[in-house]
C-alpha positions in Angstrom: -20.9 -18.3 -1.8 -19.7 -16.7 -5.1 -16.1 -15.6 -5.2 -15.2 -12.3 -6.7 -12.9 -12.4 -9.7 -9.6 -10.7 -9.6 -9.5 -7.1 -11.0 -8.0 -6.9 -14.5 -5.0 -4.7 -13.8 -1.9 -5.2 -11.7 0.1 -2.4 -10.1 3.4 -1.4 -11.7 6.3 -3.9 -11.1 8.3 -0.9 -9.7 5.9 -1.1 -6.7 7.9 -4.2 -5.6 11.0 -2.0 -5.5 9.1 0.6 -3.5 7.8 -1.8 -1.0 11.2 -3.5 -0.6 12.9 -0.2 0.1 10.2 0.7 2.6 10.7 -2.6 4.4 14.5 -2.3 4.4 14.3 1.3 5.9 11.9 0.1 8.5 14.1 -2.9 9.2 17.2 -0.8 9.6 15.4 1.6 12.0 14.0 -1.3 14.1 17.4 -3.1 14.1 19.2 0.1 15.3 16.6 0.6 18.0 17.1 -3.1 19.1 20.9 -2.6 19.2 20.4 0.4 21.4 18.1 -1.6 23.7 20.7 -4.4 23.9 23.4 -1.9 24.7 21.2 -0.3 27.4 20.5 -3.8 28.8 24.2 -4.6 28.8 24.8 -1.5 30.9 22.1 -2.6 33.2 23.7 -6.1 33.3 20.8 -7.8 31.5 22.8 -8.6 28.3 22.0 -12.3 28.6 18.3 -11.4 27.9 18.6 -9.0 24.9 21.8 -9.9 23.1 19.8 -12.0 20.6 17.3 -9.3 19.9 19.1 -7.2 17.2 20.1 -10.3 15.2 16.6 -11.6 15.4 15.1 -8.3 14.3 17.5 -8.0 11.4 16.8 -11.5 10.3 13.0 -11.1 10.4 13.3 -7.7 8.6 15.4 -9.3 5.8 12.9 -12.1 5.3 10.0 -9.6 5.3 11.8 -7.4 2.8 12.3 -10.3 0.5 8.8 -11.9 0.7 6.2 -9.2 1.3 6.8 -7.0 -1.8 6.5 -10.0 -4.1 3.4 -11.2 -2.3 1.7 -7.8 -2.4 2.5 -7.5 -6.1 0.8 -10.8 -6.8 -2.3 -9.7 -4.8 -2.7 -5.9 -5.5 -5.0 -5.2 -8.5 -7.4 -2.7 -9.7 -10.0 -2.1 -12.4 -12.3 0.7 -13.4 -15.6 0.0 -15.2 -18.3 2.4 -16.3 -19.8 2.5 -12.9 -17.4 1.1 -10.2 -13.8 1.2 -9.1 -12.8 -2.3 -8.1 -9.6 -2.9 -6.0 -8.1 -5.9 -4.4 -5.4 -5.4 -1.7 -3.7 -7.0 1.3 -0.9 -9.4 1.8 -2.0 -11.1 5.0 -5.7 -10.2 5.1 -7.4 -9.9 1.7 -9.7 -6.9 0.9 -12.0 -6.5 -2.1 -13.5 -3.1 -2.4 -16.0 -1.9 -5.0 -16.5 1.9 -5.0 -19.5 3.2 -7.1 -18.3 6.0 -9.3 -21.4 8.0 -8.4 -20.4 8.0 -4.7 -16.9 9.3 -5.3 -16.3 12.7 -3.6 -12.6 13.3 -4.2 -9.9 11.7 -6.2 -6.3 12.6 -5.3 -3.0 11.5 -7.0 0.0 11.9 -4.8 3.6 10.9 -4.6 5.9 10.3 -1.8 9.7 11.0 -2.2 10.3 7.3 -3.0 7.4 7.2 -5.5 8.9 10.3 -7.2 12.2 8.4 -7.6 10.4 5.4 -9.1 7.9 7.4 -11.2 5.0 5.9 -9.2 2.0 7.5 -7.5 -0.8 6.6 -5.2 -4.5 7.3 -6.0 -6.8 8.0 -3.2 -10.5 7.7 -3.9 -12.7 9.2 -1.2 -16.4 8.7 -0.6 -18.6 10.1 2.2 -18.0 6.9 4.1 -14.5 6.0 5.2 -15.3 2.4 4.6 -16.1 3.1 1.0 -12.8 5.0 0.3 -10.0 3.2 -1.6 -6.4 3.6 -2.2 -4.3 2.4 -5.2 -0.6 2.4 -4.4 2.1 1.5 -6.9 0.4 2.9 -10.0 2.6 4.4 -12.8 2.5 8.2 -12.5 0.9 8.8 -16.0 -1.8 6.1 -15.2 -2.6 7.6 -11.8 -2.9 11.2 -13.0 -5.1 10.3 -16.0 -7.2 7.9 -13.9 -7.7 10.7 -11.3 -9.0 13.2 -13.9 -11.1 10.6 -15.6 -12.7 9.4 -12.3 -13.3 13.0 -11.2 -15.1 13.8 -14.5 -17.1 10.6 -14.4 -18.1 11.1 -10.8 -19.3 14.6 -11.5 -21.3 13.4 -14.5 -22.9 10.5 -12.5 -23.5 12.4 -9.3 -26.9 11.6 -7.9 -29.0 13.1 -5.0 -28.8 9.9 -2.8 -25.8 11.0 -0.7 
């Protein structure tokens, strides 16, 4: 079995900040919910069963916020050649996706509120098949917008009748 090589380009290092903030926000929400559950259990006289839950959730959330963004940054890569968009993603399960430029139907660059703060963007590449669609998160805004217009123009030029 031949292994695929890594795509040439990494996402922006600011993507690690974005992913860290997302994990911290999610951890705060889950920890608050687990505190609420523990308080409810205390009222129901079950505190011996759930008193540890908020602290466990907070600890796991902190570990994930420290480890996952760094790991994702090491793995997430992308490359565009003359006829294919090649992405590699995943931090627990690895995914390599090659999208033929001739099969691209839409290319969208978008920003969440957090991406706007960090001058990042997400590039969504859609094909007729959901399985063939790709997403590049953590790209610098200028790279994402120029890549979106370049891919849209190339897909239009390479469009064939096989779809």
